[in-house]
Each structure stands twice: as C-alpha cells, then as structure tokens.
C-alpha positions in Angstrom: 69.4 -27.5 -82.1 67.1 -25.0 -83.9 65.3 -25.1 -87.3 67.6 -22.7 -89.4 70.8 -21.4 -89.1 72.0 -18.6 -92.0 75.5 -18.6 -92.7 76.4 -15.1 -94.4 80.1 -15.0 -96.0 81.4 -11.6 -95.3 84.9 -9.9 -97.2 85.6 -6.3 -97.2 81.1 -5.4 -98.2 80.3 -3.6 -94.9 77.4 -1.9 -96.5 76.5 -4.5 -98.0 76.3 -7.4 -95.4 74.9 -3.9 -92.9 71.5 -3.8 -95.7 71.5 -7.5 -95.3 71.3 -8.2 -91.6 69.0 -5.3 -91.9 66.4 -7.2 -93.8 66.9 -9.7 -91.0 66.0 -8.2 -88.3 62.7 -5.7 -89.9 61.4 -8.8 -91.3 62.7 -11.5 -89.1 61.5 -15.3 -90.3 58.6 -16.6 -88.0 61.0 -20.0 -88.1 63.0 -20.7 -85.4 66.9 -19.3 -86.4 70.6 -18.4 -86.1 72.4 -16.1 -88.1 76.4 -16.8 -88.4 78.4 -14.5 -89.6 82.0 -15.2 -91.8 84.3 -12.1 -91.9 86.9 -14.0 -94.3 89.7 -11.2 -93.3 88.1 -7.7 -93.7 89.3 -4.9 -93.1 86.9 -2.5 -93.7 84.6 -2.8 -90.7 82.4 -5.7 -92.2 83.3 -7.3 -87.8 82.4 -4.5 -86.3 79.7 -4.2 -88.7 77.8 -7.4 -87.9 78.6 -7.2 -84.1 76.5 -4.4 -84.0 73.9 -7.2 -84.4 74.0 -8.5 -80.8 72.0 -11.8 -81.9 74.5 -12.4 -84.8 76.7 -14.6 -84.1 80.4 -13.7 -85.6 83.6 -16.0 -86.9 86.7 -13.6 -88.1 88.7 -15.7 -90.1 92.6 -14.4 -90.4 92.7 -13.8 -93.9 90.2 -14.4 -97.1 90.3 -18.7 -97.5 88.0 -18.5 -100.2 83.9 -18.8 -100.0 83.6 -22.2 -99.6 86.0 -23.0 -96.6 84.6 -20.0 -95.2 80.8 -21.4 -95.6 82.4 -24.9 -94.2 83.5 -22.6 -91.1 80.1 -21.2 -90.9 78.3 -24.6 -91.0 80.6 -26.0 -88.3 79.8 -23.1 -85.6 75.7 -22.8 -86.6 73.5 -25.9 -85.0 70.3 -25.5 -87.9 68.5 -28.8 -88.4 68.4 -26.8 -92.5 71.3 -24.2 -93.2 70.7 -21.2 -95.8 73.7 -19.9 -97.4 72.8 -16.7 -98.1 75.6 -13.5 -100.0 76.0 -10.8 -98.2 75.0 -8.7 -101.3 71.2 -10.2 -100.5 68.0 -7.9 -99.4 65.5 -10.5 -97.8 62.2 -10.0 -98.5 59.6 -10.7 -95.6 58.7 -13.7 -95.5 60.8 -15.1 -98.1 62.9 -17.5 -95.5 60.1 -18.8 -94.4 58.3 -19.9 -98.0 61.7 -21.2 -99.0 61.8 -23.4 -95.4 58.2 -24.5 -96.1 59.0 -25.5 -100.0 61.4 -27.5 -98.5 60.0 -29.6 -95.7 56.8 -30.6 -98.2 59.5 -32.7 -100.2 61.1 -34.8 -97.7 62.5 -36.7 -101.4 64.3 -32.4 -101.6 67.2 -31.5 -99.9 68.4 -28.4 -101.7 66.0 -24.8 -102.4 66.8 -21.8 -103.8 64.6 -19.1 -105.2 63.9 -16.3 -107.5 66.6 -14.2 -107.4 65.7 -10.5 -108.5 67.7 -7.6 -108.4 67.6 -3.4 -107.0 65.3 -3.1 -110.0 63.5 -6.2 -109.8 65.1 -8.1 -113.0 64.8 -11.8 -112.8 68.2 -13.8 -113.2 68.5 -17.3 -114.3 69.7 -18.6 -111.1 69.3 -21.7 -111.7 70.8 -24.4 -114.7 71.8 -27.6 -116.0 75.0 -29.4 -114.8 78.1 -28.0 -116.2 79.0 -29.1 -119.6 80.7 -27.1 -122.1 77.2 -26.9 -123.8 75.7 -26.5 -121.1 77.7 -23.7 -120.3 77.1 -22.1 -124.0 73.1 -23.0 -123.4 73.1 -20.5 -119.6 74.9 -18.0 -121.3 72.7 -17.9 -124.3 69.0 -18.1 -122.1 70.7 -15.5 -119.8 71.4 -12.9 -122.8 68.5 -13.7 -125.2 65.6 -15.9 -123.0 63.2 -14.3 -121.3 64.3 -15.1 -117.7 61.3 -13.6 -116.8 58.8 -16.8 -117.6 61.6 -19.4 -116.9 61.7 -17.8 -113.1 58.2 -17.9 -112.9 58.2 -22.2 -113.2 58.7 -24.1 -110.3 61.2 -26.4 -111.2 64.4 -29.2 -110.4 67.0 -27.6 -111.7 70.7 -29.5 -111.3 71.4 -26.9 -109.4 70.4 -23.3 -107.8 72.5 -21.0 -107.0 74.4 -20.2 -103.9 73.6 -16.3 -103.3 70.5 -17.9 -101.5 70.4 -21.8 -101.0 69.2 -23.2 -98.3 70.5 -27.6 -97.4 69.1 -29.9 -95.0 71.8 -30.2 -92.6 72.0 -33.6 -93.1 72.4 -33.8 -96.6 75.1 -31.0 -96.6 77.3 -33.0 -94.1 76.8 -36.2 -95.7 78.6 -35.1 -99.2 81.1 -33.7 -96.4 80.0 -30.0 -97.2 81.6 -27.4 -99.7 84.5 -28.1 -102.0 87.1 -26.6 -100.4 89.1 -26.2 -104.1 86.8 -24.2 -105.2 87.6 -20.1 -103.8 85.4 -18.6 -106.1 82.4 -19.7 -108.2 81.1 -23.5 -109.3 81.0 -24.4 -105.7 77.5 -24.3 -105.6 77.1 -26.4 -108.7 79.7 -29.1 -107.9 77.7 -28.9 -104.3 74.7 -29.8 -106.0 75.9 -32.0 -107.8 77.5 -34.4 -104.9 73.9 -33.8 -102.8 72.0 -35.3 -106.5 74.3 -38.0 -106.8 72.6 -39.4 -103.6 69.4 -39.3 -105.1 68.8 -36.5 -103.5 66.4 -33.4 -105.4 67.4 -30.0 -106.1 64.0 -27.2 -106.0 63.9 -24.3 -107.4 60.8 -22.6 -106.4 59.3 -18.7 -107.8 57.5 -18.2 -104.4 60.1 -16.9 -102.3 61.9 -14.2 -104.0 65.5 -12.3 -102.8 67.4 -9.5 -104.5 70.6 -10.6 -105.2 72.8 -7.2 -105.8 74.8 -9.3 -108.3 78.6 -8.6 -108.9 78.5 -5.4 -106.6 81.8 -6.6 -105.4 83.7 -8.6 -108.3 83.2 -5.2 -110.5 86.0 -3.5 -108.5 88.6 -5.8 -109.6 87.1 -7.0 -112.6 90.9 -9.3 -114.3 91.4 -10.8 -110.6 87.2 -12.0 -110.5 87.6 -13.8 -114.5 91.0 -15.5 -112.9 89.5 -16.8 -110.5 86.6 -17.7 -112.5 88.9 -19.6 -115.3 90.7 -21.2 -111.6 87.4 -23.3 -110.6 86.3 -24.1 -113.9 89.4 -25.5 -115.0 89.0 -27.3 -111.0 85.3 -28.2 -112.2 86.2 -30.0 -115.1 88.9 -31.6 -114.0 86.8 -33.3 -111.2 84.0 -33.9 -113.0 85.0 -33.8 -117.4 88.6 -34.7 -117.2 88.3 -35.9 -120.5 87.8 -32.2 -121.6 90.7 -30.5 -119.7 93.3 -30.2 -123.2 90.7 -28.6 -124.3 89.2 -26.1 -122.3 93.1 -25.5 -121.4 93.4 -24.7 -125.6 90.7 -22.4 -125.8 92.3 -20.5 -122.9 96.2 -19.9 -123.9 93.9 -19.3 -127.3 92.8 -16.3 -126.2 95.3 -15.1 -123.7 93.5 -15.6 -120.1 95.4 -15.2 -117.0 94.3 -17.9 -114.6 97.1 -17.3 -112.7 96.1 -13.5 -111.6 96.1 -13.4 -107.5 92.1 -13.5 -106.6 92.5 -13.3 -102.7 91.8 -9.2 -103.2 87.7 -10.1 -104.9 84.9 -12.3 -102.7 81.8 -12.1 -104.9 80.8 -15.8 -105.1 78.0 -15.7 -107.5 
C-alpha cells in the first residue's frame, strides 16, 4: 500500500487532462503516490493522452457512468492509504499536495481536507460551505457573488463540505461510507460524501495552506443546458435523500421556472 492515490476522472477533456498530468509530473509530490486516471468513455483521445505518462494507471470505462461511479472505480483500483480525488481541469502547484497531506495527517479527527482553489488568474473560488438546505443554497450563492471570497478562503476552518474538484480523504473513511453515492451522476456528490463522513463523527477541513488552480466550468460551458439539467437532477436526488419534506416545494419551484430536468446529461462531465 502506498501513501497516496491520486484519482482523476476524465470525459472528453484531453487537453485539460494533459495539463493536469503535466503539472503532477513537472513538480511531483514528495509523498509516495500513484496516479489512476478513470476515463468515462471519451472519444477525444483522452485515453491515449493519459497513456503518454508511463507511470499512470488507466481505467477505461465503456461509457460515461458519471462522476461518482467513475471515482468509485478509481478508488477500487487504487491502493493508497489516503485518496486524492482530483478534477482533470486542475493544475497542481509545487508542494500543494504534500501540504494538503500534512494538514490531513496532523489531525487524526479530520477525515477530509480540501485546499484553496483559484482560477487561472488567481481569483479564489468559494469551494466549501454549509450542508445544503434551501437557505444555505441561497447563502452560498450570495456569498459567492457579493461576499469577500478572497478573505473567506484565507481562513483555516471546518466546514460541512469541501469541493470534490480537489478532495483528500483517508481511505478508511471513504470505505466506511461506501464511497461516493452513485445516484449522483454529477454535482452535490461531494456535499453528500462529506455529510456521510461527518455522520460518523469525523471532521472536514478547509485549508488555505495548499492552493490548486481550478479551471472551473470549461467542459460545462460547451453544453450549458445539459449541465443545468444534470445539476437539477442531482439537486432533487440530494433533497430526496436528505430533506424529503422539501421535495414537493423544490419540484414546484422547478416547474414554475420551466426547468427541464429530463434533458440528457451524458454529453458533459464537469462536476464542480
């Protein structure tokens, strides 16, 4: 068993995947590690891109099974004592992973750790928050639009969840909750995963000591309608699981807005 398994899910994002892997090999973590790329049935040469890096193990799925199922496949194929779930649209800066691992290891009660995420120009992303509820969803969006995200993301804290774009978890905790819930094709799976882990009395950490570039939304921008539909399906599934009393209200709200949650989502995968 190695110290760390880095699991990267990719779907028709060969260029992003290449940049992500290059960042990992240009300045590799000092922590003994392995890299597992799970390809969700890409048709753009993503598998060939991953195989250019000889040390990368590739899991080639026949079709797009979604973010949660693909990550679970990667977790099963990996051996690390800790697991880093990493989006293919990230660029990992030198030392970031080692710092994140050290932050996790310094607190035995912490099961999950997430770094500060920034875009290509260095603007911070609000990549953590409170458990999803109707009020907290509104609050999160308001903070992202009008809050001082720069200041908020400079504080070490223990939120309810951190973004699945870069999420470090102890294998023992991931396996104890059965991995990611596969009813979530994409979106909200990270919030649900953290909720399951917290339900066992474990903690989630956000640390600005580690910083990772997240080129958020690049794949979703090519299929915005399908992305919105996928988000709404996951939102409904999340409320059905965690807040069933709110489901009729949410369904009514979506009908009044004319949101089509039946649109196919297999053409996209940009989970965070």
